[in-house]
C-alpha positions as CSV (number, residue, x, y, z in Angstrom):
1,G,-14.3,-13.6,-1.0
2,E,-15.3,-10.0,-1.3
3,V,-12.6,-9.4,-3.8
4,E,-13.7,-12.1,-5.7
5,A,-17.1,-10.9,-5.9
6,A,-16.1,-6.9,-7.0
7,E,-18.3,-5.6,-9.8
8,S,-15.8,-3.6,-11.4
9,R,-12.3,-2.5,-11.4
10,R,-12.8,0.4,-8.8
11,D,-14.9,-1.9,-6.8
12,F,-12.3,-4.8,-6.6
13,L,-9.6,-2.1,-5.5
14,H,-12.0,-0.7,-2.7
15,K,-12.3,-4.5,-1.3
16,L,-8.6,-5.1,-1.5
17,R,-8.1,-1.9,0.3
18,I,-10.8,-3.1,3.0
19,C,-9.0,-6.2,3.5
20,L,-5.5,-4.4,3.7
21,K,-7.3,-2.1,6.5
22,E,-8.4,-5.2,8.4
23,L,-5.2,-7.2,8.2
24,R,-3.5,-4.0,9.8
25,E,-6.2,-3.9,12.6
26,T,-5.6,-7.6,13.1
27,K,-1.7,-6.9,13.5
28,R,-2.4,-4.1,16.0
29,W,-4.8,-6.6,18.2
30,L,-2.1,-9.5,18.0
31,R,0.5,-7.0,19.3
32,L,-1.7,-5.7,21.9
33,V,-2.6,-9.4,23.2
34,G,1.0,-10.1,23.1
35,R,2.1,-7.4,25.7
36,V,-1.3,-7.8,27.6
37,K,-1.1,-11.6,27.9
38,K,1.8,-14.0,27.9
39,L,0.6,-16.3,25.4
40,G,0.8,-20.2,26.2
41,S,3.2,-20.6,23.0
42,P,5.2,-17.3,22.0
43,A,6.1,-19.6,18.7
44,N,2.3,-19.3,17.7
45,F,2.1,-15.9,18.4
46,V,5.4,-14.9,16.4
47,T,4.0,-17.7,13.5
48,C,0.7,-15.6,13.4
49,L,2.3,-12.0,13.5
50,N,4.5,-13.3,10.8
51,E,1.5,-14.3,8.6
52,V,-0.5,-11.2,9.0
53,E,2.8,-9.0,8.2
54,E,3.3,-11.5,4.8
55,L,-0.3,-11.0,4.2
56,I,-0.2,-7.2,4.4
57,R,3.0,-6.9,1.9
58,I,0.8,-9.5,-0.7
59,F,-2.1,-7.1,-0.4
60,V,0.0,-3.9,-0.8
61,A,1.6,-5.6,-3.8
62,S,-1.7,-6.5,-5.1
63,I,-3.1,-2.8,-4.7
64,R,-0.3,-1.3,-6.4
65,T,-0.5,-3.9,-9.4
66,A,-4.0,-3.5,-9.8
67,E,-3.7,0.5,-9.7
68,K,-1.2,0.2,-12.2
69,N,-3.5,-2.0,-14.5
70,A,-6.6,0.4,-14.1
71,R,-4.6,3.3,-15.8
């Protein structure tokens, strides 16, 4: 939602980078929780971790494309 409300190309990139930062933090927390607690369903944990990793790849690619188009 934040990215959709960007006011400029620069703001758009900034908000994409914030989203990427938050996704990476989520990944770190998921890994920590996975070590500390044995989650009820390991399949759910792996699914969540895989989803976060895929979103990270998508956001990295989106940032690269936006940076390339900004030139």
